[in-house]
N, C-alpha and C positions, 0 to 999 in steps of 0.2 A: 375371413374375407374371400369372396369368390374370385376365381381366376377369370376376370372379365375378358382379357385378350383371347384366351382359349375358347371361351363361349362364343365370342364373335367370329372367330375363324371357323369354328365348326358350323355355325349358323349360316354365314354368308358364303363361305367357300365350299364346304362339304354339303351344304343344304340339309343338315341333319335336323330332325325334330327335337323339341324340348325334351321329350321322353328319352330319346337316344342320347342326347347330350348329358342328361342326368345319369343315365346308366353308365356311360363311359367315364365320366369325371367323378362320380360319387356325390355330386351336388343334388340338392332337392329339385324336383321338377318345378315347383312353385317359385323357388328362388331364381331359376333360370328364366322362367317366363316373365317374372317381374322385372328382371334386369333388361331383357330384350325390349319390353314395352317402354321402359324408362329411357333406354338408349334411342329408340326410334323417335321419341318425343323431344330429345335433347337437340337444341338448335346450334350448339357450339361444336358438336362432334358428328362425324359421318364416317361411313366405311368406304374405302380403306382408311385405317387409322393414321394419324400423323406419325412420322418416324420418331422413335425414342420415347414415346409416351409410355408410362408405366400404369399398372393397375390402380395405383393410388391416384394418378392423374386422371384416369378415366372416371374414378369414383367422384372426384371433385367436380368434374365437368357435368356428370350425369345427375348427381345428388346434391351438389353444392356443399359437401361436407369435407373437412380435412380428415384423412385416414387416421383412425385411432381416437377420434373425438366422440364417437357414438355414445350417447348417454352420459357424457361428462358434464361437469359443472362449467358453464360458459363464463362464469365470473373469474376463472383462473386463466392466466396468460399461457397459451400453448407454446412450448419451446420451439426454437428453430433447429429441428433435428438434422436437416441436411448440412447446416453449418457445423453442428456438433460432430457429425461424422467426418466432415472435411478436416476439422481441427485434429481429431484423433488420428487420422491417416497421415497428416502432413507434419504435425508438430511432435517432436521428441518428448517422451514422458508425459504426454497429455492424457488425462484420465477423465472419467465421468464426474468424479468429485470436483475437479477444477471447473469443468463446464457448468455443473450445477451451481457452484459458488458464484460464477459470473452471472448466470441467469437469475439467481435469487437477488443479487445486488442490483441488477438492472430493474427488476420488478419493483424492488423497494424504492428505488430512485424515482420511478415513473408512477408510483402509487398503485401498482397492480398486485393482485394476489398470485403468489408463486407456489408451485407444487413442492412438497417435501422431497427430500433426496430419494427415498424409496419409490415414490410415485413417478418421479422424474426418470428413474432407471427402468421401471416397468413400461412406461410409455415409449421410451427409446427402444427397448427390446421389441415391443409390438410394432413400432414403426419400421425397424430393420426387417422383421419377418414379412411385413406387407410390401416392402420395397427392396426385396432381395436382389433385384437386378442391379441396383446401384450400391448395395451394402457390401462393398468389396474391401477387405482389410489389407491395406498396403503395408508392407514391411518397412519399418523405420530403423535406421542403423542403431545398433546397441540398445534397442528398446526392449526386446523380449527374448526369452529362451523358452522353448516348448519341450516338455518331457513326457515320456510314456514308456510302456513296456511293449516289446514286440510280441506278436502272437506265436511265433515259432520258437520252440524250445529245443535244446540239445541234451545229449546224454553224457553224464560224468560217471565213469566206471571205477568202482573201488577195486584196486589190484588184488586185495586179499580175499574179499568175499564175493566179488562180482556184482555187488549191489549197485543199482543204477539210480543216480540222483539227477533230477532235471535241472538244466541250466537255463535260467530266464535272462533275457537280454534287455537291459535298460538302454533307452535311446534318448539323446538330447540333441537339439539343433538350434542354431541362431538363424531365424528366418531371413534376415537381410542377406547374409553371406551364404546361407544354406550349408554352413560348415557343420558336420555331424560328429558327435561323440557317442560311443556305445561301450557297454561293459557287461560281461557275463556275471550272473549272481546265482548262488545256490540257495539263497534265502531272500524273500521279499519283505521281511519284517521291517519295522520302522527304522531300526538302527542301520540296516544295510541300505534302505532307501535313501536315508539322509547322507550316508557315506557316498553313495553313488552320485547324489547331487553335488556334494563337495568335490568329487573327482571331476565332474563336468565343468564346474566353475574354474577349477585349476587348469583343465585342458583348454578352455576358452581364453584363459588369461585375464579374466575380469568378471564383474557382476553386472547383469542387465537390470533395467529398471523394473521389469515385470517377468514373473515366471508363470507360464500357462501350463497347467497340469491336467491330467485326466482325473476323473472322480474316483480314483482308487482309494481304498480304506487307509493306506499309508499317508495320504495327503488330505483327504476330505472326509469328515464325519457325516455331514448332510449338506445337500445342495438342491433344495426344493425349488427355489425361484431364481437362482443364479445371482441375484443382487446382493444377498447377504449370506453366503455359504458359511457353514461351520467347519473350520479347518481343524485338522489334527494339531493338538497343542504343540507337540515337538516340532512339527514342520513349520508352524507359525513362528516358533522361537528361532528356528533355523533362518527363516526369512528376515526376522528382526535383527538377528546377529549380522547378516550379510547386507542389511539396509536395502532389501528388495521387497517386492509385493507379490503375494501369491494370488493368481486369478484363475480359478478352476474353469474349465470349459463348460459350456452348457451341456446338460445331460442329453446323451444321444444326438449331439450336434457336432459331428467331426470337423465341420468347416471352421469351427472356432479354434482348432489346433491343426489346421490343414498341413502345415509344414512338417510337423513330426509324423503325421499320418502318411504323408508322401515319402518321408525318409524311411519309415518302416517298410513301406512297399518297395523302395529301391533296394534295401538290404535283403528282404525276403525273396525278391525276384532275381537278385544278383548273386553276390558271393556267398550267401547263406547256403546255397546248394553245394559249394565246395567244402564248407565247414562241416556240413551234414555227412559227408562221405568219410570224414576222419574220425578216429577214436581218441577220446580224451580221458586221461587218468588224473589230471590235476586241473584246477580252475585257472592257474597261472598259464598253463600250456594253451588253454582255449583262448584266453584274453590276448596272449602274444600273437596268435594267428589272427584274431579279430582285429586288433589294432594295426597289424601289418596291412590287412586288406582295407581298413579304413583310411590309412595314409594314402594308399593308391587311389581310392575313390575321391578323397578330398583334393588330391593333386591332379586328377583327370580333368581336362577342359570340358566346359559345358558345351552342349550341342548348339544352343541358341544364344550363347554369350561369348564374349571374346576371351575371358580368362576362366580360371578354376575356382573352386570353393576356397582354397587356401589363400588365393590372391585377395579375394574380397574380405576374408576373415582378418588378414593382416591390417586392412583398413578399419574394419569394425572393432578390432581389439583395442585400438587407440581411443575409441569412444566409450568403451565399457568402464564402469566404476571400478576402482581398485579393489583387489581382494583384501579382506580384513587381515590384520597382523596375525591373528590366531584363528585356526579353523574351528567351526562349531562341532562339538563332539556330543553325540547322544550317549547318555549314561544309563545303563541298566543296573538295577540294584536287587540283591537277593541275599538270603541267609542260607547257610548249609551247615551240616554237622560233619566234622572230620571222621571218616570211616576207619575201620580197622586196617585198611591198606594205606593209611596216611594221606589219602586223597579226598578232595571234595568233588562232587559232580555239579557241573554247570553247563547248561545248554548242550547236553548229550556229549560232553567231553570231561576229562578228569585232570585235575591239577593238584600237585603235591603241596603239603603244608608241613611245617616243622613238627617233629615228633612230640614236642611239648604240648601240642594242642590236640592230641589224640582224643576223639570222642567229645570235643568241645565245639560249641557253635561259633561260627565265624561269619563275617559280612563280606559279600562279594560286590565289587563295583567294576563294571566292564564297559568298554567302548567297542567299536567295531574291530579294533586292532589289539587292544590290551585288556588283560584281566588282572585286577588287583584284589588281593585277599587281605582283610583287616580283622583284627581281634574285635570283640565287642567294645573294648575300651578305645578303639580307633588306631591301634598300632598296626603299621603295615607289616604283614607277615611274609607275603610273597607277591611277585609280579611276573606274569607270564604273557607271551604273545598269544593272542586268541587262537583257539584251535581252528584249523582249516577244514576239517572233515569230521563227521559223526564218529564218536568212539575214540578220538585221538587222546593219547596220554602224554602229559607233560610232567616229568619226574626229575627232581633234583636229588641225587644220591645223598647229599648232605642232610636232607630232611629226614632220612631214615636212620634209625639206630643201627649201630655197627652190627649188632647181632639180631637184626629185625626178624630173621627167619625163625629164631627161637623166642624172641621177645613178644612178637605179635600173637594174638589169639588165632589169627589166620596165618598159616604157614604151610609149607609143603607136606610136613609130617601129618598135620591135621587133615588136609584134603586127601592124601593118599590113604590114610587110615579109614576115613569115611567112605572112600570109593571102594575099598576092599570088602566092605559089608555088602556091596552090590554085586561085584564079580570081577574076574581077572581082566576082562575087556575094558570095563569102566576104569579100573585102576591104571591100565596102560594108557588110555586116552587122557586121563587127568595128568599123568606124568609128562605126556607130550605137550599138553597145554601149558604146564608149568615152565617148560623150556622154550615156549614159542615167542617170548618177548625178551628184550634186552635185560630188563629187570624183572625178577620173578614176581615182585609185588604187583606188577601191572596185570598179572593173570588171575589174581585171587577172585575177582568178581566173576570172571568167566567160569572158574571152577565152581563157585557157589551157584551160578546159573545152571550148569549141567547137573549137579547133584540135587538141585532144587526141583527137578522134574519128578522126583520120587514122591512129591506131595500129591500129584495128580495121577501119575502113571505108576505102574508096578515096577519093582526092581528088575523083573524079568524083561519088561519092555525096554528099560534103559540099557540093560546089559546087551540085548540084541541090537539095539540101535548103535551102541558103541562098537559092537563087533562089525557092523556094516560100515561104520565110519573108518575103522582101521583098514578094512579091506579096500575101501575106495580111496585111501590116503586123504581123507577129508576130516581131519581131527580138529574140528572147530566147534565152538558153541553154536554158531549159526546153522551148521549142518544138523546138529542134534535137534535144535529148535524146530527146524523145518521138516524133519522126518519122523520124529518120535510119535507124533499123532497117528501117522499111517501105520507104523509098527504096532502100536497099541490096538488099532482096528483089526489088524491081521490076527492078533492073539485073542481077540474077543474079550470076554470077562476077565481073563487072566492078565490082560494088558493094562488094567486100571487098578489104582490103589483103593481098595474097598474097606480097609481096616477101620476107617473112621465111621463108615456106615454100620459095620458090625458092632462097634463100641456103642454107637448111638442106640442100637436096637436091643442091646443086652438088658435083660430083666423085663422086657415088655411082655404084656399079656396078649397072646395070639388067640383071637376068637375063631370059633368054628364057622364054616361058610353058611351053615343053616341059620345063624343068627342074623344075617343080612337079608334073609328072604323077605320079599315085600309083603306077602300075605300074613306072615307071622308078625311083622312089625305093625300092620294095620289092626290085626286082632288084639295085639297087646295095647295099642292106643285106645281102642274101644273099651277094653276091660278097665283100664285106668280111668277113663272118662266116667264109666258107670259107677265105679267105686267112689269117685269124687262127688257124684251127685247124691249117692246114698249118705255120705258123711254130712252133706249140707242138710 
C-alpha cells in the first residue's frame, strides 16, 4: 500500500514532481501519478487533509475500497478489525482465536460466509501493517511476559587455564509494570533456556497468559507467516505445563516485543557498563552483581510516572496465574561407557560411577541442575549436581576400589613408565600432573592426552615442549596442546612422527624418474596401439 499522506505532502507542500517523489520514496512513478490524479478527482477529500485521517481512510475515500480487500471474494463478510484490535488492547487474555470464534458465529447467525481462522489472521496482520498509526499494543495487566537475549556478552575467566567463556544475558519483562528479570548464562541450549524461563516465572511470582519470545532456535523452529509458527517441542511442553501460550514475535518486527527490546536497551546503556569493567571467575558471582543492580533499577522511580517498577509489579503479581506445584524440568538423555578412571563423560564434565560398573554402559538422565546415572536395567547408580564449568570432575572416593592405583589399568606407574620412554622432562611433567588434583584418578585423562601427542608429533617435539612447560611453570595439558604444534614446526621434519609413513612405504617399488617422461609414455602408447591393430 502506498504512503498516500507522504505523497500528498511532497506534492502540495514541497511541490515535487512525480519523478522526484518516486525517487525519494522508492514508489513507482506510475503509481504516484495514478494516485495524484485519482485524489484530484475525489469529491470527498481535499488538501490539506482532515486531522487524524489514515492512509487506509484516504484509500477508502479515493478508491471506495476497504484496505486489504483488493482482489478478495466479496461474498465473504469482512471482519471489523478496528473492533478486534480494541478488544485485544482492552480485554485481559483476549486472543485472535476468541475474536475469530465470535466473528464466525455472527456470520453463521446472519447467513454470511466467514473466513477461516488462518485467513482471518492474515487479513488482520495486513490491516495492522496498513494502519500502523492506530495499531498500538497497549499493555494489559498480567497478560504478557516478553523474553529475549541481550546483545551484549561478558567474559567468564577460568582461574586455572585462563580460558574465557562468554556469558549471555537472558532478559524477561512484564510489559504492564515494566518489571525486569535478567540472568547470566554460559550456555543457550534448550535446557538452559527453559531453566531461565522457569526462573523468570519464579521471580515474577506467577504465570502470565501469553509469553512473547524472539524467533531463536531454542523457542521456534519455523515462523514463516506468524499465524501458525512451529514451536520447539520442549518449549511448547513447558508452556503447556505452566498453562500459558507461546506467541513468537513477527520476524524482523521488534515492535511486537517492544517492551523487552526497550529493557535490553536500558540494561546495555546503563549498568552493563559497570559490570563490563569487572572480572568474573564464577557465573554465581556475575549473577549476584547483576541481580543487585536489577533490584536498584526496579526500585528506582520512573521519570514520567509516580511510582517505580516494583510498585506496579506488586499490583500485577496479584493478577498473574499461580505457579504450578512442580517446576517443568527439561530432561537430557544419553548413554556412556564407564572409563578406566571410573568416570563417565557427559556435557564436557566427568562423574564417577561405582567400580562394579567399570567398562560397562550406563544411561544418563540430566536436568539443568542434576545428573543421574542408571544401569541399563534402570537401577540408580549415582546422582550428582550438574557441573558448572567445562572439565569439572565430580568424584566419590567410595566409588573407587581401595587399591585403585594398582587395580586400574590406568595408574601412576603406567603413565610414568610410558613417559620415561619419551624423556626426563616428559616424565617430570606427568608426575606433576598426577599430583595436580585432589584425587589422582582425576588426572588420568590429562596424562593420556599429553602422551597421546606422540601419535602425530615426534617424541623429541613432546620432550622439548615439556621442557619449556617446566621452565615456564605451566605444567598443564592445555599448555602442551597449545604449544606443541609450534615446537614441531621449529624442529622441522624431526618434529613429526613419520614412523607410520615409513611402514606404509616399506616394500614399495620405486620407479626411475625416466619412466614418467611424457615422450616415452606417448611412444609406448603408440607401440601398444600398433601391436593391437596387427593382432586384429
